[in-house]
C-alpha positions as CSV (number, residue, x, y, z in Angstrom):
1,M,11.0,-1.6,80.9
2,L,14.4,-0.3,80.3
3,G,15.1,-2.7,77.4
4,G,12.3,-1.4,75.4
5,L,13.4,2.1,75.6
6,A,16.5,1.3,73.7
7,F,14.3,0.8,70.4
8,P,13.0,3.4,68.3
9,H,11.5,6.0,69.0
10,W,13.0,6.5,71.9
11,N,16.8,5.0,70.9
12,L,18.1,4.9,74.4
13,W,20.5,2.1,73.3
14,F,22.6,2.5,76.4
15,L,19.6,1.4,78.9
16,L,19.7,-2.1,77.4
17,F,22.8,-2.7,79.7
18,P,21.0,-2.2,82.8
19,A,18.3,-3.8,81.8
20,L,20.0,-6.7,81.0
21,M,22.0,-6.7,84.3
22,C,18.8,-6.6,86.2
23,L,17.3,-9.4,84.6
24,F,20.6,-11.6,84.9
25,G,20.9,-10.5,88.6
26,A,17.3,-11.3,89.5
27,V,17.6,-14.6,87.9
28,R,20.6,-15.4,89.6
29,R,18.8,-15.0,93.1
30,C,16.6,-18.0,92.4
31,A,19.5,-20.4,92.7
32,D,18.5,-20.8,96.4
33,W,14.9,-21.0,96.1
34,R,12.6,-24.0,96.6
35,H,11.8,-24.2,93.0
36,P,14.4,-22.4,91.3
37,S,13.2,-23.2,87.7
38,W,9.9,-21.8,88.3
39,G,11.3,-18.5,89.8
40,R,13.4,-18.3,86.9
41,L,10.4,-18.6,84.3
42,V,8.4,-16.4,85.9
43,I,11.3,-13.7,86.3
44,G,12.3,-14.1,82.5
45,S,8.6,-14.0,81.2
46,V,8.0,-10.6,83.4
47,W,10.8,-9.2,82.2
48,G,10.2,-10.1,78.7
49,V,6.8,-8.7,78.6
50,A,7.9,-5.2,79.9
51,F,10.7,-5.5,77.2
52,F,8.4,-6.5,74.4
53,A,5.2,-4.6,75.1
54,L,6.8,-1.3,75.7
55,H,8.2,-1.2,71.7
56,L,5.5,-3.1,70.0
57,T,2.5,-0.9,70.9
58,W,2.0,-0.5,67.5
59,L,0.2,-4.2,67.4
60,T,-2.8,-2.2,68.7
61,I,-3.6,-0.4,65.7
62,P,-4.4,-2.4,63.0
63,A,-7.2,-4.5,64.7
64,A,-8.1,-1.5,67.0
65,S,-7.6,-3.4,69.9
66,P,-5.0,-4.4,72.2
67,L,-5.4,-8.2,71.7
68,P,-2.7,-8.8,69.3
69,W,-0.3,-6.5,71.2
70,V,-1.2,-8.5,74.4
71,A,-0.7,-11.8,72.6
72,L,2.2,-11.4,71.1
73,S,3.9,-9.3,73.8
74,V,3.1,-12.5,76.2
75,L,4.2,-15.3,73.4
76,Q,7.7,-13.6,72.8
77,A,8.1,-13.2,76.6
78,L,7.9,-16.9,77.0
79,F,11.1,-17.4,75.3
80,I,12.8,-15.1,77.6
81,G,11.6,-17.2,80.4
82,G,12.7,-20.2,78.5
83,F,16.3,-18.4,78.3
84,A,16.1,-17.7,82.1
85,V,15.6,-21.2,83.2
86,L,18.5,-22.6,80.8
87,W,20.5,-19.9,81.4
88,G,20.2,-20.0,85.3
89,A,20.6,-24.0,85.3
90,G,23.8,-23.2,83.8
91,E,24.9,-21.0,85.9
92,A,24.1,-23.3,88.7
93,R,26.2,-26.0,87.2
94,W,29.1,-23.7,86.6
95,D,29.2,-22.9,90.3
96,Q,29.7,-26.4,91.1
97,H,32.9,-26.3,89.6
98,P,34.0,-22.7,89.8
99,R,37.7,-22.8,88.8
100,V,37.3,-25.1,86.0
101,L,34.0,-23.8,84.3
102,W,34.0,-20.3,85.3
103,P,35.0,-19.2,81.8
104,L,31.7,-20.9,80.7
105,R,29.7,-18.1,82.7
106,L,30.7,-15.8,80.3
107,L,30.2,-17.8,77.2
108,W,27.0,-19.5,78.3
109,G,24.9,-16.1,78.6
110,P,25.7,-14.7,75.0
111,V,25.4,-18.6,73.7
112,A,21.8,-19.1,75.4
113,W,20.4,-15.7,74.4
114,V,21.3,-15.8,70.7
115,G,20.3,-19.4,70.6
116,V,16.7,-18.3,71.8
117,E,16.8,-15.0,69.3
118,Q,17.2,-17.3,66.6
119,L,14.7,-20.0,68.0
120,R,12.2,-17.3,68.0
121,S,12.9,-16.1,65.0
122,L,12.0,-19.7,63.5
123,V,8.8,-20.4,65.1
124,P,6.0,-20.1,65.3
125,W,4.8,-19.5,62.1
126,G,8.0,-18.6,60.5
127,G,8.9,-16.8,63.8
128,F,9.2,-13.1,64.6
129,P,12.7,-11.9,64.1
130,W,12.1,-8.2,65.5
131,S,13.4,-6.9,68.4
132,K,16.5,-8.5,68.4
133,L,19.3,-7.0,70.9
134,G,21.6,-6.1,67.8
135,F,18.7,-4.0,66.0
136,A,19.0,-1.5,69.0
137,M,22.8,-0.8,68.6
138,V,22.6,1.0,65.4
139,D,23.7,3.9,67.0
140,S,26.4,2.3,69.4
141,P,30.1,1.7,69.3
142,L,29.0,-2.0,69.3
143,I,27.4,-2.2,65.8
144,A,30.8,-2.5,64.3
145,W,30.4,-5.9,65.4
146,A,27.6,-6.3,62.4
147,S,30.1,-6.7,59.8
148,W,31.8,-9.1,61.6
149,G,28.8,-11.7,62.4
150,G,25.4,-10.2,61.8
151,S,22.5,-9.6,64.6
152,V,24.1,-12.9,66.2
153,A,27.4,-11.1,66.9
154,V,26.1,-7.8,68.2
155,G,23.6,-9.2,70.0
156,A,26.2,-11.9,71.9
157,V,28.5,-8.9,72.7
158,V,25.7,-7.0,74.1
159,V,24.8,-9.9,76.5
160,A,28.8,-10.5,77.1
161,V,29.1,-6.8,78.1
162,S,26.3,-7.0,80.3
163,L,27.7,-10.2,82.0
164,G,31.0,-8.9,82.1
165,A,29.8,-5.9,83.8
166,I,28.2,-7.8,86.5
167,E,31.5,-10.0,86.9
168,F,33.8,-7.1,87.2
169,F,31.3,-5.6,90.3
170,R,30.7,-8.8,91.8
171,R,32.5,-9.5,95.3
172,G,34.2,-12.3,96.8
173,K,34.5,-14.9,94.0
174,G,38.2,-14.9,93.1
175,I,40.9,-12.6,93.1
176,L,41.5,-12.6,89.1
177,R,37.9,-12.7,88.1
178,R,37.2,-8.8,88.5
179,P,40.5,-8.0,86.1
180,I,39.9,-11.0,83.6
181,S,36.1,-9.8,83.1
182,G,37.1,-6.5,83.0
183,I,39.6,-6.9,80.4
184,L,37.4,-9.0,78.3
185,T,34.7,-6.7,78.4
186,V,37.0,-3.7,77.1
187,A,38.3,-6.1,74.7
188,V,35.1,-7.3,73.0
189,V,34.1,-3.6,72.4
190,V,37.5,-2.5,71.3
191,F,38.3,-5.2,69.0
192,P,35.9,-4.2,65.6
193,L,37.1,-0.6,66.2
194,V,40.8,-1.3,65.9
195,V,40.6,-4.3,63.3
196,P,39.8,-3.5,60.1
197,V,37.2,-5.8,58.4
198,S,36.8,-6.3,54.9
199,K,33.7,-4.8,53.1
200,P,32.4,-4.1,49.6
201,E,34.7,-1.9,47.5
202,A,32.7,0.9,45.0
203,T,33.3,-0.2,41.6
204,G,33.1,3.3,40.2
205,Q,29.8,2.9,38.8
206,S,26.7,4.3,40.3
207,L,23.0,4.6,39.1
208,R,20.6,7.7,39.6
209,V,17.8,6.2,41.2
210,A,14.2,8.2,41.7
211,I,12.6,7.3,45.0
212,I,8.7,7.9,45.2
213,Q,6.5,7.7,48.3
214,G,3.0,8.7,46.8
215,N,1.4,8.3,49.9
216,T,-2.2,6.9,50.6
217,P,-5.6,8.1,50.0
218,G,-6.8,7.2,54.0
219,R,-5.0,6.8,57.0
220,A,-7.5,4.4,59.0
221,P,-6.1,0.7,58.6
222,L,-9.5,-0.4,57.0
223,T,-9.4,2.9,54.5
224,A,-5.9,3.7,53.9
225,S,-5.6,1.9,50.4
226,G,-8.8,3.3,49.2
227,E,-10.3,2.2,46.1
228,P,-8.3,0.3,43.2
229,F,-6.1,2.7,41.3
230,E,-5.8,5.4,44.2
231,V,-2.7,4.4,45.5
232,M,-1.4,4.3,42.0
233,N,-2.7,7.3,40.7
234,L,-0.9,9.0,43.8
235,H,2.6,7.6,43.0
236,V,2.0,8.4,39.2
237,K,1.3,11.9,40.1
238,E,4.3,12.2,42.7
239,S,6.8,10.6,39.8
240,L,5.6,13.0,37.2
241,R,6.0,16.0,39.6
242,L,9.5,14.8,40.5
243,H,10.4,14.6,36.7
244,D,9.1,18.3,36.4
245,S,11.0,19.5,39.2
246,L,14.2,18.3,37.8
247,G,15.1,20.7,35.2
248,R,17.9,20.0,33.4
249,H,19.1,17.0,35.5
250,K,16.4,14.8,34.3
251,R,18.5,11.5,33.9
252,V,17.2,8.7,35.8
253,D,18.7,5.2,35.6
254,L,15.8,3.8,37.9
255,V,12.8,4.9,39.4
256,V,11.6,2.8,42.5
257,W,7.9,2.5,44.1
258,G,7.1,1.1,47.5
259,E,5.2,-2.1,48.4
260,N,1.7,-2.5,46.4
261,A,2.1,1.0,45.2
262,A,1.0,-0.7,42.1
263,D,-2.3,-1.6,43.7
264,V,-3.7,-3.0,40.3
265,D,-1.1,-5.1,38.8
266,P,0.1,-3.9,35.4
267,R,0.7,-7.4,34.2
268,L,-2.9,-8.1,34.0
269,N,-4.2,-4.7,33.8
270,A,-4.1,-2.8,30.6
271,D,-5.0,0.4,32.4
272,A,-2.5,-0.2,34.8
273,S,0.2,-1.0,32.3
274,W,-0.7,2.5,30.6
275,Q,0.1,4.1,33.9
276,V,3.3,2.7,34.7
277,N,4.6,3.2,31.3
278,K,3.5,6.9,31.4
279,V,5.9,7.1,34.2
280,A,9.0,5.1,32.5
281,T,8.3,7.5,29.3
282,A,8.6,10.5,31.3
283,F,11.8,9.6,32.6
284,G,13.4,8.5,29.3
285,G,12.5,4.8,29.2
286,A,14.0,4.2,32.5
287,P,13.1,1.0,34.0
288,M,10.9,0.9,37.2
289,I,10.8,-1.6,40.5
290,F,7.5,-1.5,42.3
291,G,5.3,-3.7,44.4
292,T,2.0,-5.0,43.5
293,L,-0.4,-8.0,44.7
294,G,-0.3,-10.4,41.7
295,F,-3.1,-13.0,41.1
296,K,-2.0,-16.2,39.6
297,N,-3.5,-19.6,39.5
298,K,-6.1,-18.5,41.7
299,E,-3.2,-17.5,44.4
300,I,-2.2,-13.9,45.5
301,K,1.4,-13.1,46.3
302,N,3.0,-10.0,47.6
303,T,5.1,-9.6,44.5
304,I,8.0,-6.9,43.5
305,V,8.3,-6.5,39.6
306,Y,11.2,-5.3,37.7
307,W,9.6,-3.4,34.6
308,Q,11.4,-2.4,31.5
309,D,10.5,-1.4,27.6
310,G,6.5,-2.0,28.6
311,R,6.5,-5.4,30.5
312,A,8.0,-7.3,33.2
313,H,11.6,-8.8,32.9
314,G,11.7,-10.1,36.5
315,T,9.7,-10.6,39.8
316,Y,10.5,-11.6,43.3
317,S,7.3,-12.7,45.4
318,K,7.7,-12.0,49.3
319,Q,8.3,-15.6,51.3
320,H,8.4,-14.6,54.8
321,L,5.1,-13.7,55.1
322,V,3.6,-12.0,58.6
323,P,1.2,-14.2,60.2
324,F,-2.2,-12.6,61.2
325,G,-1.1,-9.8,58.8
326,E,-0.5,-11.1,55.5
327,Y,-2.2,-14.6,56.3
328,L,-4.5,-15.9,59.1
329,P,-3.4,-18.7,61.2
330,W,-6.6,-20.4,62.6
331,R,-8.9,-18.3,60.7
332,H,-11.7,-19.5,61.7
333,L,-10.8,-19.0,65.5
334,V,-9.9,-15.6,65.0
335,K,-12.8,-14.6,63.0
336,N,-14.9,-15.7,66.0
337,I,-12.6,-13.8,68.6
338,A,-11.7,-10.5,66.8
339,P,-14.0,-10.4,63.8
340,K,-12.6,-6.6,63.0
341,F,-9.1,-8.1,62.6
342,S,-10.1,-11.1,60.3
343,T,-11.3,-8.2,58.0
344,L,-8.1,-6.7,57.5
345,V,-6.8,-10.0,56.0
346,P,-9.8,-10.9,54.0
347,R,-7.7,-13.6,52.1
348,D,-4.3,-15.3,52.5
349,I,-1.6,-14.5,50.5
350,R,0.8,-17.2,49.4
351,P,4.2,-17.3,50.0
352,G,6.7,-17.0,47.0
353,T,9.9,-18.9,46.1
354,G,13.2,-18.1,44.9
355,V,15.9,-15.5,46.2
356,A,15.1,-12.0,47.1
357,H,17.0,-10.2,44.8
358,L,16.5,-9.0,40.9
359,R,18.8,-8.7,37.8
360,I,18.7,-5.4,36.3
361,H,20.1,-3.7,33.2
362,T,20.1,0.1,33.4
363,G,22.5,3.0,33.0
364,G,25.0,1.0,30.7
365,V,25.4,-1.7,33.4
366,D,24.0,-5.4,34.6
367,T,23.8,-5.6,38.2
368,T,21.9,-7.5,41.0
369,V,19.8,-5.6,43.7
370,A,18.8,-7.1,46.7
371,T,14.9,-6.7,47.2
372,P,13.4,-8.2,50.5
373,I,10.1,-6.7,51.0
374,C,9.3,-4.9,54.5
375,F,9.4,-7.5,56.9
376,E,11.6,-9.8,55.5
377,I,14.6,-7.2,56.5
378,A,14.6,-8.4,59.8
379,D,15.2,-12.2,58.7
380,D,19.0,-13.2,58.9
381,G,18.9,-16.0,56.6
382,L,16.7,-14.4,53.9
383,M,18.9,-11.2,54.0
384,Q,22.0,-13.4,53.8
385,R,20.9,-15.0,50.6
386,A,19.5,-11.6,49.2
387,V,22.9,-9.8,49.1
388,S,24.9,-12.8,47.7
389,G,26.2,-10.9,44.5
390,A,24.2,-7.8,45.0
391,S,25.8,-4.2,44.5
392,F,23.2,-2.6,46.8
393,I,20.1,-2.7,48.6
394,I,16.2,-1.6,47.8
395,I,13.5,-2.3,50.6
396,P,10.1,-1.5,49.2
397,T,7.8,-1.6,52.1
398,S,4.5,-0.4,53.2
399,N,3.0,0.0,56.9
400,M,0.0,1.7,56.2
401,L,-1.6,-0.7,58.8
402,F,0.6,0.9,61.6
403,G,-0.4,4.4,60.8
404,D,2.2,7.2,62.4
405,S,3.3,4.4,65.0
406,D,7.0,3.3,65.7
407,Q,6.8,0.3,63.5
408,A,8.2,2.4,60.4
409,D,11.2,4.0,62.7
410,Q,11.9,0.3,63.9
411,Q,12.1,-1.1,60.6
412,L,14.4,2.1,59.3
413,A,16.7,1.0,62.2
414,I,16.9,-2.7,61.2
415,A,17.4,-1.2,57.4
416,R,20.5,1.0,58.5
417,F,21.6,-2.2,60.7
418,R,21.6,-4.1,57.3
419,A,23.7,-1.6,55.4
420,I,26.2,-2.0,58.0
421,E,26.2,-5.6,58.2
422,Y,26.7,-6.1,54.8
423,G,28.5,-2.6,53.5
424,L,26.0,-1.9,51.1
425,D,24.3,1.2,50.2
426,L,20.7,1.0,50.7
427,V,17.4,2.6,49.7
428,Q,13.6,2.0,51.4
429,A,11.0,3.1,49.3
430,S,7.8,3.4,51.1
431,T,4.1,3.8,50.0
432,M,3.8,6.4,53.1
433,D,6.2,6.6,55.2
434,S,9.8,6.5,56.3
435,T,11.3,6.7,52.6
436,A,15.1,7.1,52.9
437,R,18.5,6.7,51.6
438,V,21.1,5.3,53.5
439,N,24.8,4.6,52.8
440,A,26.9,1.7,53.5
441,K,28.0,2.9,57.1
442,G,24.6,2.9,58.1
443,E,23.8,6.9,58.0
444,I,20.9,8.5,56.6
445,L,21.4,10.4,53.5
446,G,19.2,13.7,53.2
447,K,15.9,13.9,54.5
448,V,13.3,10.6,55.6
449,I,10.2,11.5,53.8
450,P,7.5,11.8,56.6
451,T,4.5,9.7,57.4
452,F,1.4,10.4,55.4
453,H,3.0,12.8,53.2
454,A,3.9,12.6,49.4
455,G,7.5,12.9,48.6
456,S,10.3,12.2,46.5
457,F,14.2,12.4,45.5
458,V,16.7,11.3,43.3
459,T,20.0,9.8,44.6
460,A,23.0,8.4,43.4
461,V,23.6,4.9,44.6
462,P,27.3,3.8,44.2
463,L,27.6,0.0,43.1
464,R,29.9,-2.2,45.2
465,H,31.7,-5.4,44.9
466,G,32.7,-7.9,47.5
467,F,31.4,-8.9,50.9
468,T,31.5,-8.6,54.5
469,P,32.4,-11.6,57.0
470,A,28.9,-11.4,57.9
471,A,27.6,-11.8,54.6
472,A,30.1,-14.4,53.6
473,Y,29.9,-16.7,56.7
474,G,26.6,-15.2,58.3
475,S,25.0,-18.7,57.9
476,M,27.6,-20.6,59.3
477,I,27.8,-18.5,62.3
478,S,24.2,-18.9,63.1
479,L,24.0,-22.5,62.7
480,M,27.3,-22.9,64.6
481,S,25.6,-20.7,67.4
482,L,22.6,-22.8,67.6
483,A,24.2,-26.2,67.3
484,V,26.6,-24.9,70.7
485,F,23.3,-23.7,72.2
486,A,21.8,-27.0,71.7
487,G,24.4,-29.1,72.7
488,M,24.8,-27.2,75.9
489,S,21.1,-27.1,76.8
490,L,21.3,-30.8,76.2
491,F,23.9,-31.2,78.6
492,I,22.1,-29.1,81.2
493,I,18.9,-30.3,81.0
494,I,20.3,-34.1,81.3
495,N,22.5,-33.2,84.3
496,T,19.4,-31.4,86.0
497,V,17.0,-34.4,85.4
498,K,19.8,-36.9,86.7
499,E,20.2,-34.8,89.8
500,S,16.5,-34.6,90.5
501,W,16.1,-38.3,90.0
502,N,18.9,-39.0,92.3
503,K,17.5,-36.8,95.0
């Protein structure tokens, strides 16, 4: 359970190391068991259940049932069980030739862990990239690795430090192992702190951005969004209140609302268009970015709209949809097992296409802004494509299905991670929780607007140009780590099967 405490709201990131050390130590003890693979699977899965279940309790809220929480925790735990089987088998293999293969002991753990993390980020149903080790490290010194290699690098270093600590305190396994393990562990911690990394540089231009959290009319998942126009009306009201409070400093270059804040599509409804235009006019014709559920060709998509001069000039529709949240796999089965849960997703949202960014013109500049929607912030590949050429990041989100749980805090931690990873300033705009401004160092500037409160602020967002190594080579790093993981796993499996066959 220690590992789960590393994530918000606890934020005890340092507990992740003893948690991993306990896992590795227990898996190693299975080597002398009669059926070591089964032992590793059980130990890894039990550890995984405790790890995921503790910080994913917010999954009980939407369906008012523990079923989604238990199901996802067990499913994700099986990936940890698979990691334990592969890593333990590799450990046994390296022990057969300790002098030659000992360095692989420190390499195999990080490779296996990030390989499994990436695998569970892809399958099933598009994967669950939440709960990566790196996302718990936002306030730790190891976050400096984010700019070098993203979540892959930070996660690998967390595992390497944990294994290095085990090797350092391990007795009777070679004279040089302890000092070498200690030196390598210290080196991976210190390296990004003393070696400068390239980051985007400020262009000298900035935009004054108004961020609006209008709140929702209800709190319970089934009633939070209220009737059509209610969420939009609340955002219009808060936008106009902010405008009136600005006094002489009324200039705003961009107005941002959260995901589905325009709960009636202004592109299709004249009254909704009039409401949006009223806000834009109040801010001197400033363009707006807002979320809406757009209907087209009998399909519904979770869409972000760039609105200027009374019409839409650009859109992006969410690609990485949340299974059982935005669409229901096995709808008929789910409807029979959990009918209340199926009512939360009465119709499947369809995925969009393209890159998660928008080209905007405002404040005398043309620029590109990355616009991943809500859950997409955790998707490494999608984020790497989104920030290509972007000068800052906007995250439109809405977590109304999860109430005042830890889910919003965990998402904000991931947003902070992305700001550091890509060296870009970031704005998170929610309909009802955790609206915040984050600088390129991952620091929250000013206040975070609380859950189920209306609030707003204007912030200067500097435009930046350039990229970090994670932005430039992140996809390559991910593919290489997956390839190495697949190759080493195949080698271990083939040799294990051959040995079993010979016996």
